[in-house]
C-alpha beads as a LAMMPS data file, in Angstrom:
LAMMPS data file: protein, C-alpha beads

193 atoms
192 bonds

1 atom types
1 bond types

-500.0 500.0 xlo xhi
-500.0 500.0 ylo yhi
-500.0 500.0 zlo zhi

Masses

1 110.0

Atoms # bond

1 1 1 0.003 0.002 -0.002
2 1 1 1.403 3.396 -0.966
3 1 1 1.070 6.395 1.251
4 1 1 1.100 9.817 -0.341
5 1 1 2.454 12.882 1.320
6 1 1 2.870 15.221 -1.558
7 1 1 6.306 16.183 -1.168
8 1 1 8.710 15.345 1.107
9 1 1 9.751 14.944 3.990
10 1 1 6.196 15.512 4.185
11 1 1 5.652 11.852 3.994
12 1 1 8.251 11.266 6.639
13 1 1 6.872 13.845 9.018
14 1 1 3.253 13.170 8.264
15 1 1 3.799 9.541 9.043
16 1 1 5.816 10.096 12.181
17 1 1 3.613 12.823 13.556
18 1 1 0.327 11.236 12.688
19 1 1 1.380 7.912 14.120
20 1 1 2.093 9.602 17.419
21 1 1 -0.500 12.275 17.716
22 1 1 -3.459 11.083 15.699
23 1 1 -3.203 7.875 13.697
24 1 1 -0.974 5.034 14.833
25 1 1 -1.708 3.346 11.511
26 1 1 0.420 5.850 9.598
27 1 1 3.753 4.408 10.565
28 1 1 5.471 3.743 7.265
29 1 1 8.447 5.942 8.055
30 1 1 9.872 7.914 10.940
31 1 1 12.923 8.731 12.958
32 1 1 14.560 6.084 15.013
33 1 1 17.199 7.690 17.170
34 1 1 18.297 11.023 18.532
35 1 1 21.521 12.499 17.296
36 1 1 21.964 14.297 20.597
37 1 1 21.510 17.791 19.192
38 1 1 19.519 20.324 21.156
39 1 1 16.458 21.408 19.177
40 1 1 17.036 25.011 20.171
41 1 1 20.628 25.084 18.944
42 1 1 21.751 27.682 16.447
43 1 1 22.811 25.010 13.984
44 1 1 20.402 24.954 11.075
45 1 1 19.370 21.422 10.080
46 1 1 20.119 20.514 6.517
47 1 1 19.700 17.385 4.531
48 1 1 22.678 15.161 3.880
49 1 1 22.945 13.903 0.343
50 1 1 24.811 10.660 0.106
51 1 1 28.015 10.763 -1.924
52 1 1 26.697 7.710 -3.773
53 1 1 23.878 9.754 -5.263
54 1 1 24.342 9.900 -8.969
55 1 1 25.640 13.087 -10.518
56 1 1 24.101 13.947 -13.851
57 1 1 25.833 15.721 -16.714
58 1 1 22.503 16.834 -18.206
59 1 1 21.696 20.396 -17.015
60 1 1 17.967 19.651 -16.583
61 1 1 18.665 16.503 -14.577
62 1 1 21.157 18.431 -12.448
63 1 1 18.508 21.126 -11.867
64 1 1 15.969 18.496 -10.792
65 1 1 18.438 17.026 -8.296
66 1 1 19.156 20.519 -6.926
67 1 1 15.440 21.279 -6.564
68 1 1 14.884 18.006 -4.759
69 1 1 17.714 18.655 -2.305
70 1 1 16.546 22.240 -1.692
71 1 1 13.043 21.003 -1.011
72 1 1 14.278 18.488 1.561
73 1 1 16.403 21.177 3.221
74 1 1 13.405 23.514 3.491
75 1 1 11.232 20.768 4.914
76 1 1 13.867 19.728 7.425
77 1 1 14.042 23.320 8.681
78 1 1 10.251 23.553 8.887
79 1 1 9.908 20.326 10.844
80 1 1 12.701 21.407 13.221
81 1 1 10.437 24.217 14.432
82 1 1 7.001 22.881 13.409
83 1 1 6.501 25.914 11.167
84 1 1 7.166 26.801 7.542
85 1 1 7.745 30.462 8.442
86 1 1 11.195 31.596 7.352
87 1 1 11.832 28.553 5.167
88 1 1 12.035 28.197 1.393
89 1 1 9.150 25.736 1.139
90 1 1 7.102 28.003 -1.108
91 1 1 10.066 28.276 -3.467
92 1 1 10.461 24.517 -3.882
93 1 1 7.007 23.001 -3.393
94 1 1 3.671 23.360 -5.188
95 1 1 0.624 24.611 -3.287
96 1 1 -0.954 21.152 -3.225
97 1 1 2.141 19.627 -1.677
98 1 1 2.622 22.597 0.652
99 1 1 -0.919 22.150 1.975
100 1 1 -0.067 18.652 3.155
101 1 1 3.148 19.854 4.753
102 1 1 1.242 22.575 6.600
103 1 1 -1.196 19.960 7.914
104 1 1 1.736 17.963 9.264
105 1 1 3.257 21.037 10.871
106 1 1 -0.050 21.940 12.506
107 1 1 -0.330 18.418 13.904
108 1 1 3.187 18.711 15.277
109 1 1 2.463 22.106 16.858
110 1 1 -0.664 20.754 18.550
111 1 1 1.305 17.781 19.870
112 1 1 4.204 19.998 20.979
113 1 1 6.679 18.138 18.787
114 1 1 9.634 19.103 16.586
115 1 1 12.466 17.228 14.921
116 1 1 16.192 17.211 15.483
117 1 1 18.888 15.874 13.214
118 1 1 18.456 15.420 9.501
119 1 1 17.542 12.822 6.925
120 1 1 19.945 11.378 4.392
121 1 1 18.804 11.239 0.796
122 1 1 20.207 9.349 -2.176
123 1 1 18.304 10.499 -5.256
124 1 1 18.948 8.514 -8.397
125 1 1 19.003 9.499 -12.082
126 1 1 16.081 11.835 -12.749
127 1 1 14.015 11.147 -15.852
128 1 1 13.015 14.363 -17.595
129 1 1 10.264 14.521 -20.211
130 1 1 9.595 17.456 -22.490
131 1 1 6.167 18.889 -23.046
132 1 1 4.135 22.050 -22.631
133 1 1 5.033 21.700 -18.964
134 1 1 8.262 19.657 -18.668
135 1 1 8.043 16.952 -16.012
136 1 1 10.542 14.810 -14.162
137 1 1 10.626 11.888 -11.759
138 1 1 13.354 10.411 -9.609
139 1 1 13.696 7.586 -7.123
140 1 1 15.342 8.033 -3.764
141 1 1 16.334 6.019 -0.733
142 1 1 15.411 8.189 2.242
143 1 1 17.215 7.347 5.496
144 1 1 15.568 8.875 8.563
145 1 1 17.833 7.176 11.095
146 1 1 19.184 10.485 12.384
147 1 1 16.018 12.553 11.995
148 1 1 14.245 12.293 15.320
149 1 1 10.857 13.418 16.563
150 1 1 11.072 14.923 20.052
151 1 1 8.818 16.599 22.565
152 1 1 9.614 20.297 22.263
153 1 1 9.267 21.028 25.986
154 1 1 11.092 18.036 27.448
155 1 1 13.510 17.411 24.567
156 1 1 12.785 13.702 24.981
157 1 1 12.505 11.389 22.010
158 1 1 8.910 10.541 21.092
159 1 1 8.377 6.768 20.948
160 1 1 7.374 5.576 17.496
161 1 1 5.993 2.237 16.295
162 1 1 8.676 -0.427 15.989
163 1 1 7.207 -1.515 12.651
164 1 1 8.040 1.750 10.885
165 1 1 10.564 1.836 8.089
166 1 1 13.594 3.954 8.917
167 1 1 14.892 3.683 5.331
168 1 1 12.367 3.678 2.529
169 1 1 12.071 4.043 -1.232
170 1 1 10.446 7.258 -2.386
171 1 1 9.508 8.488 -5.845
172 1 1 9.440 12.250 -6.431
173 1 1 7.579 14.047 -9.225
174 1 1 8.394 17.510 -10.524
175 1 1 7.096 20.109 -12.948
176 1 1 9.107 22.894 -14.489
177 1 1 7.474 26.247 -13.880
178 1 1 9.248 28.818 -16.020
179 1 1 12.914 28.157 -15.326
180 1 1 12.372 26.465 -11.973
181 1 1 11.688 22.838 -11.065
182 1 1 9.021 22.368 -8.374
183 1 1 8.340 19.230 -6.369
184 1 1 4.700 18.268 -6.913
185 1 1 4.483 14.880 -5.212
186 1 1 6.318 12.221 -3.238
187 1 1 5.164 8.655 -3.020
188 1 1 6.770 6.612 -0.272
189 1 1 6.827 2.900 -0.929
190 1 1 6.338 0.386 1.870
191 1 1 9.728 -1.154 1.152
192 1 1 13.136 -0.657 2.625
193 1 1 16.203 0.296 0.617

Bonds

1 1 1 2
2 1 2 3
3 1 3 4
4 1 4 5
5 1 5 6
6 1 6 7
7 1 7 8
8 1 8 9
9 1 9 10
10 1 10 11
11 1 11 12
12 1 12 13
13 1 13 14
14 1 14 15
15 1 15 16
16 1 16 17
17 1 17 18
18 1 18 19
19 1 19 20
20 1 20 21
21 1 21 22
22 1 22 23
23 1 23 24
24 1 24 25
25 1 25 26
26 1 26 27
27 1 27 28
28 1 28 29
29 1 29 30
30 1 30 31
31 1 31 32
32 1 32 33
33 1 33 34
34 1 34 35
35 1 35 36
36 1 36 37
37 1 37 38
38 1 38 39
39 1 39 40
40 1 40 41
41 1 41 42
42 1 42 43
43 1 43 44
44 1 44 45
45 1 45 46
46 1 46 47
47 1 47 48
48 1 48 49
49 1 49 50
50 1 50 51
51 1 51 52
52 1 52 53
53 1 53 54
54 1 54 55
55 1 55 56
56 1 56 57
57 1 57 58
58 1 58 59
59 1 59 60
60 1 60 61
61 1 61 62
62 1 62 63
63 1 63 64
64 1 64 65
65 1 65 66
66 1 66 67
67 1 67 68
68 1 68 69
69 1 69 70
70 1 70 71
71 1 71 72
72 1 72 73
73 1 73 74
74 1 74 75
75 1 75 76
76 1 76 77
77 1 77 78
78 1 78 79
79 1 79 80
80 1 80 81
81 1 81 82
82 1 82 83
83 1 83 84
84 1 84 85
85 1 85 86
86 1 86 87
87 1 87 88
88 1 88 89
89 1 89 90
90 1 90 91
91 1 91 92
92 1 92 93
93 1 93 94
94 1 94 95
95 1 95 96
96 1 96 97
97 1 97 98
98 1 98 99
99 1 99 100
100 1 100 101
101 1 101 102
102 1 102 103
103 1 103 104
104 1 104 105
105 1 105 106
106 1 106 107
107 1 107 108
108 1 108 109
109 1 109 110
110 1 110 111
111 1 111 112
112 1 112 113
113 1 113 114
114 1 114 115
115 1 115 116
116 1 116 117
117 1 117 118
118 1 118 119
119 1 119 120
120 1 120 121
121 1 121 122
122 1 122 123
123 1 123 124
124 1 124 125
125 1 125 126
126 1 126 127
127 1 127 128
128 1 128 129
129 1 129 130
130 1 130 131
131 1 131 132
132 1 132 133
133 1 133 134
134 1 134 135
135 1 135 136
136 1 136 137
137 1 137 138
138 1 138 139
139 1 139 140
140 1 140 141
141 1 141 142
142 1 142 143
143 1 143 144
144 1 144 145
145 1 145 146
146 1 146 147
147 1 147 148
148 1 148 149
149 1 149 150
150 1 150 151
151 1 151 152
152 1 152 153
153 1 153 154
154 1 154 155
155 1 155 156
156 1 156 157
157 1 157 158
158 1 158 159
159 1 159 160
160 1 160 161
161 1 161 162
162 1 162 163
163 1 163 164
164 1 164 165
165 1 165 166
166 1 166 167
167 1 167 168
168 1 168 169
169 1 169 170
170 1 170 171
171 1 171 172
172 1 172 173
173 1 173 174
174 1 174 175
175 1 175 176
176 1 176 177
177 1 177 178
178 1 178 179
179 1 179 180
180 1 180 181
181 1 181 182
182 1 182 183
183 1 183 184
184 1 184 185
185 1 185 186
186 1 186 187
187 1 187 188
188 1 188 189
189 1 189 190
190 1 190 191
191 1 191 192
192 1 192 193
């Protein structure tokens, strides 16, 4: 069964947050351990892209990879404070996808939860198709081992279902709006990578 969380980390956070605060059934992915960082630290969380991620010589494919990484970085920052304010989410994510992220962030705020650490992504060879609106897709292995959901007040790790996938396959979809690639959707697969 596929779970959709149009864009990003959205799926990761939506799953983790919903499984804790509202729906224990949404436990496809989530954090598994704290990296020991204080949530209130000045260090800005950013996504780590694995050195094994493929580098593309095609300028459009390179642009898609850059957009994907920027989107993850913006989401990581938003989930670290349970708010999209002051992040670049609107620059990397379509309104439909952003709406789902905002729902996740609201759920986190109500539960008094934020994240610490960061995910590791390994996007693979984007496939770009021409058209009136150029589109692209890529597959990724998202590793949330060091992206942890914590209680904002106590700084304690929030227990998550043991059945969740800490590493999962995700497929991202993009559209090119003008000169910019925007993430329109992420589909997390219920399989490890």
